[in-house]
C-alpha positions as CSV (number, residue, x, y, z in Angstrom):
1,M,98.0,90.2,71.1
2,I,96.4,91.3,74.0
3,V,93.3,94.1,73.6
4,V,93.8,96.8,75.8
5,S,90.3,96.5,75.8
6,D,89.9,93.0,77.0
7,M,91.8,93.7,80.1
8,K,90.7,94.2,83.7
9,G,92.9,96.9,85.7
10,I,93.9,95.9,89.2
11,T,95.9,97.1,91.7
12,I,98.9,95.6,94.2
13,K,101.5,97.0,96.4
14,L,105.7,95.9,96.2
15,P,108.0,96.6,98.2
16,E,110.2,99.5,97.5
17,A,112.8,98.1,96.1
18,I,110.9,95.6,93.9
19,A,109.2,98.6,92.5
20,R,112.6,100.1,91.6
21,Q,113.4,96.8,89.8
22,L,110.6,96.8,87.8
23,K,111.1,100.3,86.7
24,E,114.4,99.7,85.8
25,Q,114.0,97.3,84.1
26,A,111.3,98.6,82.1
27,R,113.2,101.2,81.2
28,Q,116.4,99.4,79.7
29,S,113.7,97.0,77.4
30,G,111.7,99.7,76.6
31,R,108.6,98.4,77.5
32,S,106.0,98.8,80.9
33,V,106.0,98.2,84.6
34,A,102.6,96.5,83.5
35,A,103.5,95.1,80.6
36,L,106.1,93.4,82.6
37,I,103.7,92.2,85.0
38,R,101.8,90.6,82.9
39,E,104.7,88.6,81.6
40,R,105.7,87.1,84.5
41,I,102.3,86.1,85.6
42,Q,101.8,84.5,82.3
43,A,105.3,82.6,82.4
44,A,104.0,81.6,86.4
45,P,104.4,77.4,86.2
46,D,99.9,76.4,86.3
47,D,101.3,73.3,88.4
48,A,103.3,75.1,91.5
49,G,101.0,73.0,93.5
50,S,100.0,74.6,96.8
51,V,101.9,75.4,99.7
52,Y,101.6,72.3,101.2
53,E,102.6,70.4,97.8
54,L,105.6,72.8,97.9
55,T,106.6,72.4,101.4
56,S,105.5,68.9,102.4
57,D,108.9,67.7,101.7
58,L,109.6,70.0,105.0
59,A,107.6,68.9,107.7
60,G,109.0,67.4,110.3
61,S,113.3,68.9,109.5
62,L,113.1,71.1,112.0
63,A,114.5,70.3,115.5
64,G,112.2,71.6,118.2
65,S,110.0,70.3,121.0
66,Q,107.5,67.1,120.7
67,S,104.8,69.5,122.7
68,S,102.7,71.2,120.9
69,A,102.6,75.2,121.1
70,T,101.0,76.9,123.9
71,N,101.0,80.3,125.8
72,G,100.2,80.6,129.6
73,R,99.1,84.1,128.4
74,S,95.7,84.4,129.8
75,R,93.5,86.2,127.4
76,F,94.8,83.3,124.8
77,R,92.9,80.6,127.7
78,R,90.7,78.9,126.1
79,F,87.7,79.0,128.6
């Protein structure tokens, strides 16, 4: 059981489409948007790993130039 007095509030900004989906799901389920978000956060896997771990198999999988990226514009040059 979750006790409301033990909670800390936060504010997040969501794209309009996601906010609409959450409101609709909350309406259909009879629960609050906050309850849905809490459930989804708690259901997220703890062992997902870092972004590097999740995408390391993609490294080097794209064709392209072998040289490093450069930008010749003067405001980006090192002195």
